[in-house]
N, C-alpha and C positions, 0 to 999 in steps of 0.2 A: 596416959598411955593406954591403948586398948589391951584387953585381956584376950589373947588369941591362942588357939592350939597350934602345935607345930605344923599341922597340915594347913591350917588357915594362913599361917605366916608365909609358907611356901607359895600357896595359891595366890594370895593377895600381892606378894612381891612380884611374881611372874606377871601378873596383870599390870602392876604399876610400871614394870620395866619394859612393857611393850611386846610381850610374847603374844602372838596371834593365835596359836593353836598348840595343843598338847596331844601327842600321839602315844599310844601304848595299849597295854592290856592291864586292867585293874585287878591284879591278883591279890590274895589275902594280905600280903605283906605291905600293901600300900593303900588299903581301903580308907584309912582315916585321912590320907592326903587327898586322894581323888574326890572324896566326898566334898571337900572344900571348894572344888571348882563349880559347885552348884550354888554357892553363895552369890548374892547379887554383887557384892563388892569385889569379887574375884572370878566372875564368870568368864571362862575361856572355852571356846569350842574344844571338845575332846574327840579326837579322831581314833576310833577303835580299830586297831589293826588286827591281823590274824596271826602275827608272829612278832616277837619283840625286836628281832633284828630289823624287821621292816619299819618299826616305829623310828628307829635311829636313822635309817636310810631316808625316810620321808622327811624328817627334820633336816637332814643333810641336803636333800634336793631343794628344800625351801630356802636354806641359807645360800646355796650357790646362785640362786636367781635373784635374791634380794640383798644379801650381805647382812641379814638380821638373824641372829640365832634363835632357834625354837627349842622346845623341850620334848624329851621322850621319857616316859615314866613306866616302871615295871615293878613287879613284885621281887621277892628275894629268891635265892636259889636258882632254879632252872630259868625262870623269867629273866633274872638279872644276867645270868650267864649267856643267854641268847642275844644280849646286846653287844657282845664282844666283837663280832664281825663288823657291826655298824660302827662301833667306836674305832676299830682298827682302820676302817676305810676313811673316816673323817680325820683321824690322826695323821695318816699317811698323806692325804690330799690337802691337809691344812684347812679344814672347814670346821666351823664352830657349831657345836651342838651341846646342850645341857642334858645330861643323862642322870635321872634321879631314880634310884632304886631303894626299895625298902630294906630293912635290916632286922635281925633278931632283936627283941626287946633287950635293953642293956642289962636287965637283971637276969636274963636267960642265956646270955652268951656262953658258949662252950659246953652247953648241955646236949648238943646234938639235936636241937629241936627241928621240926619239919623244915627241910630244905637248907639247913645251915651246913656250910663247909667247916668242919671243926677238927679234923684229925691231926693237922699239923699245928695250927694255932686256932684259937676261937675266932669264928666269923672271918673266914679267909677270903671272901669274894673281893674286897677292896684291893687285895694284892693282885688279883687277876686283872682288875680294871686299871691298875697302875701303869701297866706297860702300854696301854692304848689310850691314855688320857694325858692332856697337857698338865692338868692338876687334878687331884681328887681329895675329897674331904669326907670324914665320918663324924657327924655331930653326935654329941652325947647328952646335951642339955637343950631344952627349948630355947633358952636365952641366947644360945650361940647362933641361931639360924639367921637373924637379920645380918649379922656380920659376915657369916660364911656365904650367904647368897650374893651380897655385893662383891665379894671376892671372886665368886664364880664368874660373874659377868665381867668384872675387871680383867680376869684372865682371858676370857673369850674375845673381848673387844680390844685388847692391846697386843702389840707385838705380832708374832706369828700366830694366826688363828689355830684353833684346835678344839677338840671336845673336852669337856670337863665332866667329872663324875662326882655326884653327891649321894652319899648313903644316909638315909634318915631312918633310924630304928623305929619300930612300930610304936613303942611307948612314947618316944619323942614326938611322933606325929599326933598322938592322942592327948598328951598333957598340955596344959595351958600356962601362960605366964604373961605378966605385964611387959610389953616390949614396945620399942620405937622402931618402926620400919624405916630403912635408910633410903635417902634420895640418891639414885644412881648417878645423876648428873654431877654430884659433888664427890663421887667415888671413883671416877675414871678421869684420866688426863685429857685435856682439851687439845685438839689439833693433831698434826701428823709429825712424825719424826723426820727432821730435815737432815740432809747430808752434810758432812764436813766440807767446808768450802775448799780446803786444800786438795781433798780427794777429787772433788768435782773438777778443779782446774787441771789436775794431773790427767784425768780421764779426757777432758777436752783437748789437752795437748796431744795425747795419743791419737785421738780421732782426726786431728788436723793433718797428721802425717799418713793416715791410712789410705791405701789405694783400693782394697777390696774388703771394706767393712761389712759386717752383717749384724743384725739385731736378732737375738733369740729370745722369744717371749714365752714365759712360763705362767703357771696359774697365779703366781703372786702379782702379776701385772693386772689381772682381772680383779683380784681381791682389793687391790689398792686403787682401782679405777684409773689406771695409767694409760689407757688406750689413746687418749687425746695427745698427751705429750710424746708418746711413742710415734704416733702418726706424724706429729710435727717434726720430730727428729728425722724420721725416715724421709719425709718429703723435702725438707730444707737441704739435707745433705745427701739425698739420693742414695739411701742405704736400703738394700733388700731386707725383708723381714721373714724369719722362719718361726714356727711355733712348735711347742711341745704338745703332748696330749691335752693337758689341762690348760695350756695357753691358747688352744684353738678357740677362736671367736674374739680374741683381743685385738685382732687386726682384720680389716675387711678383705675377704679372700678374692674379690674381684678387682682389687687395686693392682696397678701395674708393678708395684714393688713387692707384692706378696710372692714369696718363693716356695711356699709349701711347708710341710712339716719335716721334722728331723727324727732320726732314730731307726730302729730295726724295721718298723712298718711306717717310716716316714715316706716322703716322696723322693723320686730320683732328683728332682730339682732342688728340694730343700737340702738333701745331703750333699749334693754337688756344690752348691753355693756356700754352705756352712763349712764344709771340709776344706775349701780352697780360700777361705777368708784369711786376711792378715790381722784383722782386729775383730774380736767377738764382743759385743755388748750384751750381756746377759741381764734380763729384767725379770726378777722373780722366778728364776729357774734353778733347780738344784742338781741338774745333770745326773738323772738316774741312768741306769744301764740301758733302759729302753730308749731314752731320748738321745743317748750318746753312743749307741751301738757298742755297748760294753767297753767303751773307751779305746776301741781299736783305732789306732792312728790313721787318719786320712779317710775314714769311712763316713763319720758324721762331723767330727771336729779334728783339728790338728793343733792342739794347744799343749805345749808350744810346738812349732815356732809362732803360731798365732798368739797375739797378745789378748788377754782376757780382762775386760772391765766387768766386774761382777757386782751387781746390785741386788741386795737382799735384806729383808727386815731382820733376818736371823743370822747373827754372826757365826753360828755353827756351820752354816753352809758355805761361807767364804773360804775358798781354798781346800774344801773337803775332797773334791774329786779332780780338780784341775788347779794348777798354780795361777793366782790372779796377779796381773800387773798392777791393777788398782782394785781394791775391795772397798765397796761403799755400803755401809750398814745404814739403811734409811728406808723410809717409805718409798716405794718404787715411783709413785706419781711425782713426788717432790724431787727425787733424785734425777729422773729423766728431764723434768722441767728445768732443773738447775743446769744440767749439761747443755740443753738447748739454749738457755740464756747466756751461757759462757762461750758459745760458738758464733762465728760470723753468720749473717743471715743466709748466706749461700755457700755451699761447699765446692769441692773440686768437680771438674768435668768427669763424669763417670759414664759417658755415652757408650764406650766399648764394653764396659762391665755390664751395663743394663741391656745392651744388645745381646750379650751372651745369655743373660737371664731370660730374655724374651724367646730366644731360640730354644733354650731348655724347656720352657713352658709349652711351646708349641709341640715339641717332641713328646712331652709327657701327656699332653692332651690327646695326641694321636694314640698313644698307648692305652690311656684311660678309656677312650671311646670304644676300644675293642671289647671291653667287658661291660662298660656302662650302657652301651647301646645294643648289646647283643640280644637277639631274639631266641636264644636257646631256651628250652624249657625242660625240666626245672631250671630256674634262673641262676645266673651268677649272683654273688653277693652285691655286686655293684649296680646291676640293672634296676632293682627296686629303689635304690637310693636316687638314681637319676630321675626316675619317674616321680618319686616323692618330692624332690626339689621343685619339679615343674608344677606341682599342684599346691604347694605351700606358699603362704605369704612370706615376704622377705624377713620379717621379724619373728617367724615361728621358732619355737624352742625344740631342739632335738635332743633326746636323752638316749645315749647309746649304751647297750649292754657290752659285756666283755667278749673276748675271743675274736673270731673272724669278723663279726659285725663291727666291733669296735675299730679294728684296723681299717676296714672298708669305709666306714663313716669318716674316719680321719683323712683318708686319701681322696674320697670321691664326693662327699657331701659338703659343698661350700656354705659357709656362714659369714655373716657380715657385721654383726654388732656383738658387744660383750654380753656374756651370760645367755647366749642362745645355743650353746653346745655344752652339754653336761655329760661327763663320763667318769667312772671310777678309774683313775689313772694308776697311781702308785700301788694300790692294793688290788686293783682289777677284780673286784669282788663279783662273783656270779650271784645273782639275786638282788643286786643293788638297783638295777634300772627301773623295775616296775614301781616299787614304792617311792623311789626318788622322783619319778615322773609325776606321781600323784602329788608329792610335795611341791614340785615346780608349778603344777596347775593351780593348787591352792594358793600359792604365792602370787601367781599372775593369771587370774581367771580371764583377763582380757586377751591373752595370747593363745594361739594354737600350740598345743604341746603334743609331740609325737614321740613315742617310745619305740625304738627299733632294737631288736635283740634276737639272738638265736634261740632255738627251741630248748637247748640244754640250760641256758641262762633263765629262760622263762619259767621252766619247771621248778626252779629253786624257790620262787615266791609267786607263782602263778595265782594263788588264792587272793593276792592283794588287788587284782583287777576289780574285785568287788567294791573297793573303795571309790572307784570311778562313779559307782552308783550311790553308795551309802554316804559318801562325803561330798557328793555333788562336784566331782572333779572330772569332767569329761575328757579323758586322754584318749588318743588314738594309738593302739598297740599294733605294731607290725612285727609279726613273728616269722623270722626266716627259718623255715623248717628243713633241716637236712638230716634229721633222724640221728643226731649224735653230737659228740663234742669234737667237731671237725678241726678246730684249731689245734687241739691236743693231738688228734690223730696225725695231722700234718707234721707236727714237730717230731712225733715218734717215728714216723716213716723216714723223715729226713735224717734222723739220728741213727736208726738201726734197721731200716727197711721193713719193719713190721710194726704192728700196733696191738694194743690190748685195752679193753675196757672203755672204748671210745665210740663204738657204733651201737645204736639202740636197735636190737635185733630180736626176732623170734628164735626159738630153739633151732629152727632149720637154717638160720642165717639170713633170712629175708628181713628187710628193714621193718622196724616197728615204730609206730608213731601214734599218739593220741590224735583224735580229730579236734584240732585246736579251735576251729570255728564253732563246733558243737559245744566245746568247753565255754567259749565266750558267751554263746546264747544261754547256756545253763546258768551263767552268772547274771543274766539280764542285760547283756551287752549286744548291740548290733554287730553281727559278725559275718565275714565272708571268707571263702577260700578261693584264691585265684586259680582258675582252671587252665588258662592258656596265656601265652604272651600278649595276645591282642587285648585282653581285658584288664591288664595290670593298671594302666593309668586311670581308666574309668572307675575301677573299684576303689583305688586309693582316693580319687576325687570324691566319690560318694561318702567314704568314711570321714574325710576331712570336712566336707561341707555339711555333714549331718549335725554337727554341733553337739552330738551326744557321745557317750562312751562307745567306743568302737574297737573292733579287732579285725585285722586282716592277716590271714595265714598265707604266706608266700612260699610255695615249694622251691627249695634251693638245692642245686646240684651238689652232691657230696664231693665231687672231684673238681668242682670249679667254684669253690665256696669262698676262698680266702683272698686277702689283699696281696699286693706285691710285697716282696721283702727286699727292699733295696739296701737295707743296713745289715747289721750283724748282731747276734745275741749269743752271749757266752753260755751255752749249756754243754757240759763236757760229754765227749763221745766215749762210750765204754771201751775198755782196753781190748775187748775181743773183736771190735770193729777195726780192721787193719787196712782198709782200703784208703782211697784218696780223701775220704771224709776226715779220717784221723789226721792226715797230713795237713789238710786245710785248717782244722781246728787248732792244732799246735802252732802252725805258722801264724795264724791271725791272733791267737792268744798272746803270742810273744810281742805283739805290737801294742798291747793295752798300756795306756799311758798313766793310769791311776796308781800303779804299783810303786 
């Protein structure tokens, strides 16, 4: 058995387990580990980020495109703490990332050494990580590392994906031992989790009697690569398909059976079809408040009386927010394929139902065109998205930031194949999009990757655009600049008719904004600021065709910035607001079905 330091064990194992890159900042608490990535036996490209949060987001974006977990490494203390937003995003959206942090030397724990959290108990950071990790480990001996590392990957690669955290104390990184590195192929189960045949037959029986069925596709469908069986089920039985935020791209959006998205910022079509369905087949969807319009009956869903067939790899999600007529705990790909095999080759005649869908889609297209094709300047949120779609290849990957841009992309920007739309859904983290787009480009250098986000989101991690240059990941960044957090301002105004802390302004109240095109050029990136409506398409085309890191600043109207809101979101109205908004809130809240 080889004699290896703890750092060498980690580095060589990651290399053996197929990790393509490691992102992070090599602070003092992890020097002995990062040094091992320079060994020939464990050489892995190290992506130097400018913030530890971004290292986790980068690995997250890489996973969403490939389904292969990558690693983020940081020091102890502040560096480790900076990973929490990244872990929270990955945990909420069920994406796998290995986060490795340094730790105080085992013989120094509790002494309050530099960057140690020790006032409650010694070395408290693992408790912080616990809430945003699928599993976490703190090793205390070098000999533990081979075992713990294969447990990390076993956790990430089985069941519901999620980030795992591993703390390796500084002395454990430096000390050496005779160890045997473990073969990952013999430490994870083979194959996929198949559904219970009885549950499949019950689901098929319900579908045979359905008159207005709908398939709702969540992020789990993409993770499990269930798009093909979902398409087969939809086409054979003529069932419309709606998507959640993270389910977007699981179904081709130019298909006649695509009905749009559901939820607060879903589409009018998606909410109308899903809320009037008599059977809902949920594939890898956990029914968050955003996707279910805070469970207000008849807005996005009507469960009951609609019957729910709920497919999920995590039994925790079955029946959590809606009662399920049939709950199927299984890999989504296998479960949907089994249902298809249990049904006749052809379903009932749904010509009237599909004619209704076609009419709704035509009406929605007319509504959408009003903003998407508008020549107003500064732009609506939708106009740059329509222009961008026209200049991008069909298989381009779009990475959407949070806020108004996120909702506008969901409604306006069609995608056609899995893993071509990435966004931070459940955590909706500002600052996620830029590093996640870098991760996506590193994962798929053959694809065009465009990151579209608002200026407030961009300013959270703007420095990471440098990675487009330093890591050789030429992403196109489209910054929709409306000088503020306009999605927040819109919510504040709707709730109380006033707003605070959401407009970027000079002391005299006039709008304030950095020159984002100048910022891009300062980082060594080709950059443009669109100056009028006529130059939008040509500027985006130049950026996309450059094949180089690029940034396009798109002035966006503060008062025409957001997506439509065809659904509902439960945010309480203060008691001092006594007009019709209070009445509407109380009336709609009373219909919430999850209580």
